[in-house]
Structure formats: C-alpha cells, structure tokens
N, C-alpha and C positions, 0 to 999 in steps of 0.2 A: 878782248872779244863782248863782252857787255857793254860796253860802250859805242863799240861800233854797231852793235846791234841797236842801243836808243836812237844812235845820231840817226840811220835809217827809217827809224820810227817817227822820228822828230820831223823829217824830210817828207816822208810821204804825207804825213797830219798837215803840215803846212802847204806843201802840194793840194790835196784835196780842199784847203780849204779856200786858197785861192782861186782853183778852182771854181768850186760851187758859188762864191763872190761874183765871179764874170758870168756864171751861167743866169744866178738872178740878177744881174744888171742888165743882161741883153732881153731877157724875159720882161724887166720892166720899162724899160726902153721906149716902146711903141705910144707910149699910154700918158697921158698926163691925171694929177692928183689935185685937189685944190682941201683943205682942211677947214674943217669950221666947225665952233663949237655953237650949238643953238641949243636955247630955251625953245623947250617943247611941252607945254603944258606943265606938271610939276616937276618935269626933269631938264638937267642940263646934260646934253649927248654930246659926244664926238659924233661928228660925220664929215665922210670924205665924200667927195664930188670924183669919178673917173670918167673919163671919156680917150675915146683914141686921138691921138695927137695930129693933128689936120693941119699944114701947111696953109691952105685956103679959108681955113676959120669958117668952114660952113656951118650954120646953126645945127645943135642934134636935133634930129629929127623925130624924138620922143624921148622919152625918160624908165626909167627901171628906180623902185626903189625896193631893195634887197636886203634883207632881216636874218640876220645870223638866229642858232638856235641858242640851246641851254648851254651853258657853258662855253661858248664860242664866244666868238669877235669878229668887228668887220674885215682884217685883214685875212683871216682864214676863209672869207667866203670872195677871195681877189679873183682867183680861176674863174668863176660863173662869171662877177661884175666885169671881165676883159672879154668874155665870149659875147655879152649884150653888146659892150661898146664896139663891139667890130661891126656891129649892125649901123652905128652912126647915131645909136644911144649915149646918154650922159646917166651916169647909174649915181645914186644916192647908197652910201651903206653907212648906217649909225651902228654904234655900241650901245645896243641896250641897257639899261639901266643895271647897272654894280657891274657889266662886263667889260672889258677890255678897256678904253681908259675914262668911261663914264662912268661917275660917282653914283653908291647907292643912294637909299636899298633896293634890292631885287625882290618885285614880286611880279609872278603872271599876269595878274591883273594890271599893274601899275606900268609893265612892260609893254601889251594893248595899250592902254589908254594915252602913253607917250607917244608908241609909234602912230599911232590916230593923228594924235595931234602935232606929230611931224609934219606928216603929209600936207595937213590940211595948213600947216603955216606955210610949206614950200608950195602950195595951190595959190593961197592967199599973197605970195611975193611974186609970183607969175612965174616961179622956176621949175612948173610941171604943170602940165595940163591934163585932168584926168582924164580925160577923152583920148591923151595920146602916152598915157602914161601904165606901164604890167605892174602888177605888186608880187614881188617873189620873195622866197622865203626856205630856209631849210628847217625840220623838225619844230621845234616851238614857233620858229620866225616862217614856217608854212603855215602853221597851225593860225597865228597871227594875221598873217596876211588875207586867209581865208573870213576873219570873224571882219575886219576893218573893212574888206570888198564892199558887205552888206550896207554900211554906211557911206563909202566914198564914192561906190560905184565907179572902178576905174577900167580900164579898155580890157585888159585881161588882167586873169591870176596865173602864175606858176606855182605850184606849192610841193614841192620837193620832200618825202618822207615827212609829210606832217604827224606832228604829236596827236595821239589819240585823244578825242573829247567825248568818247563814251566808254559805259562797261562793258559793251558786249567784246565776245571772244576773248573773254577770261584775264580781261583787263582790270587789275585792283583798283578798287575805285581812291586809294590815297595815293597813287602813281600819277592821277590825271592832273595835269595844270591849269585845264580849263573843261568844265562840266555841260555845258552848252554846246550842240553841234551845227552851225551854223549853215544859211540856206547859200549853197554851192551857185554862184552865178555864170552867164553863160561865159564862153572863153574860157575855160578855165582847165588847165593842166595839172595832172596830179601823176606826180610819178613817184616811186618807191623802188628800192632796191631785192634784189632776188635773195641774198642772206639775211634780211632783216627779221626779227622776231615775228611769228605767223601774227599774233595778235596785232600787231603795227599792221602788217600788210593788208588785212581783213576788215580794218577799220579804215583805211585808206579808201580800199577797193569801196565799201561801201558809201564812203562819202560822193561819188560817182555813181555808183547806183542809185543813189537819193534822189536823183534829176533826170528828167526824161529830155533835157536839150540836149542835142546832138552835140553841141558843140562844146560839152563838155568830157573829157577824155583821160581815161587812166591807161597807165603804161607801167609795167612791168621792166625794171633795167636790170639785162641779165649780167652774171658775173661782179654786182656789188652789192658792197655793204650799207650800213647807216654812213659811216663818213667818208666813204670810195666815191660815194656821188657828188661829193663836191669841187673832186680831181679829175672824175668821170669823161673822156672825150665825149661818149655818147651822150651823156645827159647835155653835156654843153650844147653839141648838136642838135639836138631834140628842143633843149629851151630856145634856140638863136630860130628854131626854125617857125615855131609858136608864135612867137612873138614878132616874127616877120609877117607874118599871116596876119595876126593880129590886126597891126598898125602898117599892114599896107606896106612891106619894105619890101623891096631889093634883097634877095638870099643871103646872109655873108658867104663870103668867098675863101674864109677859113677861121680857123679854132685859134687860140692864143698858143704861145709855146709855154710848156710847161718847167721851162729851167729853172724858176725860182722853186719846185718843189723836189726834182733833181738836186740842184744846189744846194737845198738845205739838208737834204739826208747825206750830201759829199761832206761838209761840214762839220756837222755832227757826229760823221764818222773818222773826219781830220782830229778834231777834238778829245776821241776816244783815244786814238793813236799817242795825241800828246799827253794825255792826262798821265800816263803809266811812268814814265820819266819824269814829269813836272810835281806830281807827288813823290816819286822815291827822292828828289832833292829835298821837298819842305819838309816832311816827316824825318827823314834821315832814318839811319838804321842803329838801333839801342842795339847792345852789345846783352850775348847771352846772359851772362849775369846779372843784368840790369833788369831782364824780363820779369811782368810778373806772372808767375805759373799756376796753372789753375788748369784741375781736372776734367776732360767733360763729361757733360751727363749722358747718361744712355741716350739710345738713340729713339730706345722706343718710349723712355719716360719724357724725352722732348715733346715727342710728338702729342701725347698726351697729355703734358702739362700744358703745351700750347692749346690743344682742343676744350680741355675742360677752363681754362682762364679764359679763352675766348666765347666759349658759351654762357659762362659766368655776367662776362661784361655786356653780353646781348640783352641778358634777361634783366640787369642792372639797366638800362638804356630806355627798358620801358618804361621807367619810373619818373625818366629826368637826365638830361645832358648836361653834365658835370664842368663843360665846358660852350653853354650854351650862351654866352656873355663874348663868345667869339663873332656872332652875327655873320657868320659866312653858310650862303645855304647849302645845306647839307655838310659842308664841309667839317661843321661844329660838331656835326654826329659824330665823323672819322675821328677828328682830332678827339673827342670823348673816349670814343674807342680804343685809341691808342695809347691814353694814359691809362683807362684802368687795365687793358692787360700788359702795358709796361709794370705799372704797380703791382699788378697780382703775381707775375714772374719774380719783380724782384722779392719780394714777401715770401718766397716760395725758398730763395736762397738767397738770403740777408745776410751771412757770412761772407759767402762767394762773393757778392756784391759790395760790400764791404772792402774785401782782401783786394779786387780786381779796379776799386776806384784810387789805385795811386800809381804812381808815375812820373817818368817826368813833363816838368812845367811844357819846355819848348817842344816836346812831341804832341801836343795838345792844341798849342798857340800854331803848332806848322798845318795841321790837321784841320783847326778852324780857318785859316787865311786860307790852305787851299779849295776847300768847300766853296767859301763865297767868292774866288776866283772863279771855280769855274762855272758856279752859277750866274754870273753876272756874264758870262763869257756866252754860255748856252744860249740865258734867254735874249740876250742882247743880238746874238744871231737867228735866232728864231723870230724875233721880232721886224728884221731886215729883210726875212725869207717868205717866211710862211704864215705867220701867225701871230697874235699878239702875246706878250710874255714878260713883258719889260714891268715889274710891280711898280704901282702908285703908292703915295702915300697914304692913302686908305686902306691899302693892303697890307705891306709895313707895319701899321700899328696891331696889326692881328700877329705878327712874325712870331713875337718872340712865345706868346701861349703854344701857337700851335708847333713851336720849335721845343719847347720843352715835352708837352705829350709826344711827338716821335723820339725825340731823346731816350725818353724813359720806355718806349716801343721795343728800338734797336737795342738798349742796352742792355733788356730783359732778354732777347735775343742771345746777344754776346756773352750772357751767364750759361746759356746752356753749352758751350762748346770752349774746346781749351786751344792756345797759338798753335800748338803742334802740330796739329792737324792739318792732311794735306790741304792746299788751295783748291783744290777741285771738289773734294769732297764737302768743305766748308761751306763752299758755293753753293752745289747743290742743295745740300741740307737746309742753309737759309731760305732757297726761294721756294723749297719745300715746306717749308713751317711757314712762309707766308701766305702762301697759299692757301694753306691750311686756317690762317685766321681770316682769309678770305671767304673762304667758303660761310665761315658763320656770318659773316657781314650777309652774305646774299642770302642764307636761310632765315634771315634775321628779315628782310625784304621779300620770301616767298611765302613765308610760314609763319612768323609773328606780325607781318604786315606793318614794319617801319614806315614804309611808305619812300625812304631812301632811297629813289631808282637809280639815281646818277652814279652807286656804288658797283650798280650792276651795269649798267651803261657803259662807262667807262673803266671795263675792267681788263680789256683790251689794252690800255692807252697807261693804265699804274703795274700791269703785268711788264710793258717795255720799260716801265719807269723804275722796279724794282731791277730788273736785268739789269741794267744799266748802271743804277748806283751801288746794284751789289759789287761789281766787280771793284768799283772804288773803299767799300767797305772790306773789303775781306786782303786788299793789298797794302791798307794803310794797318790793319790788324797783323798783317802776316808780317809787315815792315817793322812796324814799332812794338809789336806784343804789347798794345796798350788797348782794352777794350774799351774805354774811355772817349779815345782819339776815335777809332773807327766806329761808333755810335754817334759823337760830333758830327764827325767828317759826312755822312748820311744823313743825319737828320737837318742838318745846314740843305743841302739840296732841297730830301725828300718835303720836307714844311713850304720850300719856296716854292715848288712847282705844285703842289698842293694849293696854296695862294692863288698862284696864275689862274689854276683852274676853277677855284669854285666861287660863282657870282657872291658880290659883298650883298648882304642882306640885313 
C-alpha cells in the first residue's frame, strides 16, 4: 500500500515538473535574449539585453535600463522586462555588483556608480540614446534610477517602490541605503504597493510631492506588496502606458504571459512531492534498537531557552560579528546569530548533545547527499524559471562557514525534543521556536538599531523556506532517529539558500 502511495506521489511530482517546464518554455518563446559581460566603471557586470522576437528585424524604437532591488537579480525582473519589450523596446537588465552572477563587493554607493557607468557606456557605444531611454527600477534599483537620472537626463523614469532616502515618517537612519534625496525629473512615474510599510509609502509619496511638475505622477497599486509588484499585470500595464506616452509610441496591445511564474511554483510543488520518497530511500530506516533515544525537553522550557539564548546573541552582536569574515551583506549577521544561538543551546545540553552525536555513518551520508541533490535541483529549477539561484564560485567559498553556523543552530533545536514525538507536533514546535528566534532578530533591528533591515523585509521568504525545509528535516529525523542527519540535511539547504539571497560584500 505504501509503495503504491509513493508511486502516485512520484508520478504526480514528475507531471508537475513537466507541466511547469512547458509553461516556462512557452512564456519565454516570444522573446530573444543576449547576454554580455560588461566592464562598467570599477565593476564587471552580467547584463541581459531582451527584446521581442521580430521576424522582420525592425530596429528597437527605444530602450529601457531596468535595475533590480537589494538581494534580487536580473532574472526576477523578467516579467517587467517582457512588458517593456511588448512596446518594441530593447531592455537592458544588469546584475548589480554582488548580485546574481556579477561579482562583488556590493555597497549601495558602488551599485549606483556602476549603474551610472553602465548607462554611460551603453550610450557611448550607440546602444542607447538617452533621449529615447527609460530608466526603471524596483526598490534599491528604483532609488538608483531616480538618483542617476539627474546626471544622465533620460527620456523618463519609472520608480517602483523606491527605497526610502530620508529619515522622514519613522524610517530609522541605519536602514537607509542612500541619504540624499534626488531631484525628481519630469516624466517620472512613482509606484508603490498597497501593502507596503507605511514609512516606505509616505517617503515615495513625498518624492512626487516635492516636484511641482505635472509630468510627475504617484500611484498606489491596490492589492500589491513589495515583491508582488514585480509580477503584477496592473503594474506592468501602467509601466507600459507611461513608457509609450513618454516615447510617443503606440500603446502595447498585450501583456506578457506569466507562465514562468506559474511553472516555477508547479515545479517546486513537484519537487516537494518527489522529495519524500527520495529521502526515505536515501536515509533508510534505522531499526528501533539502533535509534539513539533522548527524552524531549518540556515545551515551556524549550521556549524559554530559545528566547534567552536568542536575546543574548542579539546583545552580543552589538559588539561584533564573529563571522564578519564571510563578507556577505547582512548575511554575516544572520550567520553569526545562528552560530551564537546554536552554541548557546548546545552548552545548555552538553551531555544530551554528546549522546545524540552518534549514529550510523550511512544515515549521515544519505542525508548529506539528499540535501545537496535537492539544493542543486531546486536552485537549477529557479534559475530556469523565475530568479537567479545558481551559486557562483564566489558564493560557494562562503558555504563552509555558513553551513557550520546553520548546522549548530539546527542541532541545538534538535536537542530540545526526542524522536518519539509525533511528526505534526515536532514540526509545529520547530516552526514556533524558529519564529521566536526570528522575533529576536526583528527586535534587534527595530529596538537595538542593528540596521540589518533585510532580515525584516525578507521574513516572508524565510518563513516559506523554513516551512518547506522543516518538512524534510523532520522526515529525516523521524525516519532515521538521527539528530545529526536531520541537522545536516537542513543546514545544507538553509545555508545554500541564504547564500543565494544575500549580496556578496
């Protein structure tokens, strides 16, 4: 019966992957992409030039330089890029320094100077005409577009959810990427999502109010958050209309197909379905007498310990980051937090930690192999569909230290319960303890002014990551009874995805 159930799950997973691949392929088919490595100022950047596939090979009627936000990349800007391409425009999308496939180091000032050099270089080579070029961007990229527009004088600017550049409306100074508010030029459109933080909304509104020019417009996009703006048809349509008006083009007749977004989701669901039977085969099932038994810590005690250890780590981080050598923008802070909290939980249960750090070598090998295979498959799939996720060598060199920190954190959590508990109870408790630790991180940003704003902005991403990876962690522990294997499996995936996310600094 179990074999039949696993076969159905495997078949459904493969079907979802095939369907997702087909959707992604057909969504990309109407467009051509050319990839360049460009020396722009002090930066070497990977740049994609995208336009609509035109059998008649008509020259583009203008250009857009589209800049991504902090912790994003050029691939995630694909939907908006295709929307501009529908107007007959050629769209240049760079990976800013330390993001995607462009090498670091990243600082906001370096990203701005290199984006300026890129546009100037494109103009000098005759690839864009500033009088026929729109500067567009999202979040940090929107702020950069507004800032460099003063120097380059493009035909227009489209700023989607620009990062705040002043301390007005309660924005803490330590969270600002830029501290000088630029002059907003004519033909500038500023868009903001309905569900964004109020300080972000009000600062964006002030940018438009600061200009008396009627050709500057501010719109709040209903039903959108900071990230959903990138995939919103209403945002794409408004951006198309603004670009068409500024460049005196006929309006676009269609929006691009979002099949790659749907395909990415379907494929990831397929991988989740396949992961269960896959991990069961790799890890195997240890006989009951070979399991390392450990009594669970009382729930109240577990919550108290995680709270105290997390808050202690946050206070210690005010005096320095033990993993600052990682050179990962705000990722070194998170890795240091994982290291300190993991060590704290292990020190509270030294005997338990030593007792659980035993087991069959084959189980550990299977968990490690499963973690790496799933990481390569999922990041490869994301790279092919919706966002850059394949680690560069520059990021892989940071993996060992980040992995060690996450392993200690997850192993510390594994000490707080035993393998005999029900899967559902362990899973819910795991998520609750992780949420408690993340609240400590949020408190550090909001009240101790740590300035690590990415840990707050990306909380929904990390919540989804822990939800999915947590299933695998607990499947490995339940199947094998091995706390080391469970922590090893989770640490490979979590460390890898953190290195995907945080810019190289």
